[in-house]
C-alpha positions in Angstrom: -9.8 -7.8 6.2 -8.5 -4.4 5.5 -8.6 -3.1 1.8 -6.3 0.1 1.3 -8.6 3.0 -0.1 -5.9 6.0 -0.3 -2.4 6.4 -0.1 -0.3 9.4 0.9 2.6 10.3 -1.8 6.0 11.9 -1.4 7.6 14.8 -3.3 8.9 12.3 -5.5 5.7 10.5 -6.1 6.5 7.6 -4.1 3.7 6.3 -1.4 4.6 7.2 2.2 1.1 6.2 4.1 -1.8 4.5 3.1 -5.5 4.5 4.5 -7.7 1.5 4.7 -11.1 1.0 4.5 -11.4 1.2 8.7 -10.3 4.6 8.8 -6.6 3.4 9.9 -3.8 5.4 8.4 -0.3 3.7 8.0 3.0 4.6 7.3 4.4 2.7 4.4 6.2 0.6 6.8 3.5 -0.2 9.2 1.4 -1.1 6.2 4.2 -3.3 4.6 4.2 -5.1 8.4 0.9 -5.6 8.1 0.4 -7.0 4.8 3.1 -9.2 5.7 1.2 -10.3 8.6 -1.8 -11.0 6.7 -4.1 -8.0 7.8 -4.4 -5.9 4.6 -6.0 -7.8 1.1 -5.5 -6.8 -2.3 -1.5 -6.1 -2.3 2.0 -7.9 -1.9 5.3 -6.8 -0.4 7.9 -6.1 -3.0 11.9 -5.5 -2.9 13.2 -2.9 -4.7 17.6 -3.2 -5.9 18.0 -1.2 -3.2 16.2 -3.4 -0.7 13.8 -1.0 0.1 10.1 -2.8 0.6 7.2 -1.4 -1.0 3.8 -2.7 -1.8 2.1 -3.3 -5.0 -1.7 -4.8 -5.7 -1.7 -8.3 -6.6 -1.9 -9.4 -10.1 -5.1 -10.0 -11.7 -7.1 -7.4 -10.0 -8.8 -4.9 -12.5 -9.3 -1.2 -11.4 -7.3 -1.8 -8.3 -3.5 0.0 -8.9 -2.1 1.8 -5.5 -0.8 4.4 -8.1 -3.9 5.3 -8.9 -5.8 5.5 -5.6 -6.9 9.0 -4.3 -4.8 10.9 -2.1 -5.0 11.9 1.5 
């Protein structure tokens, strides 16, 4: 199962794309879909008040915060 190693952020600081440890680059929407299918480890899908989906780290994972991953 793949794991997110890098992120790309928009001008507002939101994650817009991710890079996996297998080298694949995915848009945020594609990463959400892959996570829902169980293909990405370490993250879960959340929904904000406006109904937009986003990714966040599973609880209990030390040293794995998406917002702190290096950018690509």
